[in-house]
Structure formats: structure tokens, C-alpha cells
PLY file of the C-alpha trace (Angstrom):
ply
format ascii 1.0
element vertex 166
property float x
property float y
property float z
element edge 165
property int vertex1
property int vertex2
end_header
17.81 13.63 24.09
18.04 9.93 24.87
21.27 8.70 26.47
22.64 5.64 24.68
25.44 3.46 25.99
26.84 0.53 24.02
28.35 -2.52 25.73
30.31 -4.93 23.51
30.84 -8.15 25.45
33.26 -10.95 24.53
33.76 -10.01 20.90
36.82 -11.48 19.22
37.16 -9.40 16.06
39.19 -6.20 16.23
37.51 -5.15 12.98
34.07 -5.49 14.57
35.24 -3.44 17.55
36.53 -0.68 15.28
33.34 -0.67 13.26
31.23 -0.57 16.44
33.20 2.43 17.71
32.69 4.22 14.40
28.96 3.37 14.34
28.51 4.43 17.97
30.26 7.74 17.34
28.11 8.42 14.28
24.89 7.74 16.19
25.78 9.91 19.17
26.31 7.12 21.68
27.57 8.73 24.88
30.03 5.96 25.76
31.11 2.47 24.79
32.11 -0.26 27.21
34.35 -3.06 25.93
33.87 -5.93 28.34
35.09 -9.46 28.90
37.79 -10.42 26.40
36.76 -7.84 23.80
39.88 -6.24 22.27
40.36 -2.55 22.98
42.38 0.35 21.57
45.70 1.41 23.08
45.66 4.03 25.76
44.92 4.56 29.36
47.12 4.10 32.36
45.60 0.71 33.15
46.65 -0.86 29.83
48.75 -3.77 31.07
49.31 -5.41 27.68
52.79 -5.71 26.25
53.42 -2.55 24.18
53.88 -4.37 20.88
50.60 -6.29 21.39
48.73 -3.13 22.33
50.04 -1.40 19.17
49.05 -4.36 16.98
45.48 -4.52 18.33
45.19 -0.74 18.21
46.20 -0.70 14.51
43.64 -3.40 13.70
40.86 -1.51 15.48
41.90 1.78 13.87
41.60 0.22 10.41
37.79 0.16 10.67
37.24 2.82 13.36
38.83 5.48 11.14
39.61 7.76 14.09
36.40 7.13 16.05
38.44 5.32 18.71
39.94 8.72 19.56
36.65 10.64 19.37
34.23 8.54 21.41
34.50 7.92 25.12
35.26 4.24 25.66
36.13 2.15 28.70
37.01 -1.44 29.36
36.28 -3.87 32.14
36.33 -7.62 32.42
33.43 -7.67 34.90
30.16 -7.10 33.03
28.01 -7.97 36.07
29.58 -5.14 38.08
29.19 -2.78 35.13
25.49 -3.61 34.81
25.02 -3.00 38.54
26.75 0.41 38.26
24.67 1.37 35.22
21.46 0.49 37.05
22.54 2.64 40.00
22.76 5.52 37.49
19.18 4.89 36.37
20.14 3.17 33.11
17.94 0.38 31.71
20.05 -2.54 30.45
18.87 -4.20 27.24
20.38 -7.29 25.64
20.24 -7.58 21.86
19.61 -11.29 21.45
17.12 -13.80 20.07
15.46 -15.51 23.02
11.97 -16.90 23.66
11.26 -13.77 25.73
12.80 -11.18 23.37
10.62 -8.32 22.23
10.78 -7.55 18.50
12.69 -4.29 18.07
9.75 -2.46 16.38
7.62 -3.11 19.49
10.26 -1.82 21.92
9.78 1.57 23.55
13.29 2.79 24.47
13.70 4.49 27.84
15.55 7.80 28.22
18.66 6.08 29.62
19.57 2.89 27.80
22.56 0.53 27.69
22.50 -1.90 24.78
24.58 -5.06 25.22
25.77 -6.93 22.14
27.66 -10.18 22.36
29.79 -12.79 20.70
29.79 -12.79 16.92
28.44 -16.34 16.49
27.08 -17.52 19.84
25.54 -14.25 21.03
25.13 -13.28 24.67
25.86 -15.88 27.33
22.97 -17.02 29.58
24.56 -15.33 32.61
24.64 -12.02 30.74
21.03 -12.41 29.62
20.06 -12.95 33.28
21.36 -9.52 34.30
19.56 -7.69 31.49
16.32 -5.85 32.26
14.94 -6.96 28.90
16.02 -8.50 25.60
15.10 -7.28 22.15
15.66 -8.89 18.79
15.66 -7.78 15.18
13.03 -9.68 13.20
14.50 -11.68 10.31
12.71 -11.98 6.98
15.19 -14.02 4.94
16.70 -17.44 5.39
19.60 -16.34 7.61
19.00 -16.49 11.35
20.96 -13.43 12.42
22.89 -10.32 11.38
26.54 -9.50 11.96
27.02 -7.96 15.43
27.90 -4.55 13.97
24.92 -4.39 11.63
22.59 -5.56 14.40
23.97 -2.97 16.82
23.64 -0.25 14.17
19.99 -1.10 13.51
19.11 -1.24 17.19
21.01 1.94 18.11
19.48 3.84 15.18
16.01 2.71 16.21
16.65 3.68 19.84
18.12 7.05 18.84
15.15 8.13 16.71
12.17 6.28 18.19
10.00 8.85 19.94
0 1
1 2
2 3
3 4
4 5
5 6
6 7
7 8
8 9
9 10
10 11
11 12
12 13
13 14
14 15
15 16
16 17
17 18
18 19
19 20
20 21
21 22
22 23
23 24
24 25
25 26
26 27
27 28
28 29
29 30
30 31
31 32
32 33
33 34
34 35
35 36
36 37
37 38
38 39
39 40
40 41
41 42
42 43
43 44
44 45
45 46
46 47
47 48
48 49
49 50
50 51
51 52
52 53
53 54
54 55
55 56
56 57
57 58
58 59
59 60
60 61
61 62
62 63
63 64
64 65
65 66
66 67
67 68
68 69
69 70
70 71
71 72
72 73
73 74
74 75
75 76
76 77
77 78
78 79
79 80
80 81
81 82
82 83
83 84
84 85
85 86
86 87
87 88
88 89
89 90
90 91
91 92
92 93
93 94
94 95
95 96
96 97
97 98
98 99
99 100
100 101
101 102
102 103
103 104
104 105
105 106
106 107
107 108
108 109
109 110
110 111
111 112
112 113
113 114
114 115
115 116
116 117
117 118
118 119
119 120
120 121
121 122
122 123
123 124
124 125
125 126
126 127
127 128
128 129
129 130
130 131
131 132
132 133
133 134
134 135
135 136
136 137
137 138
138 139
139 140
140 141
141 142
142 143
143 144
144 145
145 146
146 147
147 148
148 149
149 150
150 151
151 152
152 153
153 154
154 155
155 156
156 157
157 158
158 159
159 160
160 161
161 162
162 163
163 164
164 165
């Protein structure tokens, strides 16, 4: 079975984080990394936030995660470059989900057995420095007038494709 890892980098919305955790859990993602300034659930000995702020963010995430934040293995780090390096050392291919001139349309992508999918900021997408550390970028073809999907819907489509593509 394919190993899927989700990396959510520099998201602002706690509701998107909760929904991503729920989606990842439902699709059998092995772990989720919340990187950069992405909000994260309460817990862990390294949570240095003020308790009342941690509780507030945790409640907002829980509203859409519906318990997934307690069921899926998640981690946080500010340093995405170091994370990517560690994932590569574990034999994981790092894929950015972003529209770029070099992006491969998702239906043409052949997912490897070990895959980390990076999704980025809700409006601006992945930063150029993050794109540079990716092994490849893929994009979801658009057929309407809108130029992109919400980060959660895009991640769900890509993870589902990667989970079931043989």
C-alpha cells in the first residue's frame, strides 16, 4: 500500500487545517506535517503557546476535524526545508500541489510508493522557495472559469488520486 504524507505549509485558516486533518484521516494518510505558521491542535510537550491561545486554536480546528485531530498522527515544524530533507532521506518523493509552468497535470502523474504532498497558502499557493525543494509539482486541471480550488478540496482530490492510482 502506498505511503502518503501530507504537508500543510503556511495555511492561515484553522477550519482548513481541521478539514485537512479529517480528509487525511479518511484517506489513510500516514501522517500530517503542519509547517511554517500553520495553526496546529493543542498537545505535545513542545507546545509553547499560551494555554488560552492553544485552547482557542484547538477548538477552532476541532470544529471541522470532528475528532480526526486525535486519530491521525500529526507533527509541526517551522522549518519546511529541513523536513523535506528528512523525508528524502527516508526515500519519500516530495510533490508540490501548485500551478506552475512545469507542473504535470494530476491525471498524468504516476505516484511513487512513498509520497509527501505539500499544499500551501490558501490564496497565494506555495512560495517559490518551497517549490524549489520539491521533486516535482502537479496541478489539478481546471475546466471552469475559476483558476483554482480551495486548498482542502485540492488536497482531497490529489490524495484520493494518489491513494487509488495503480
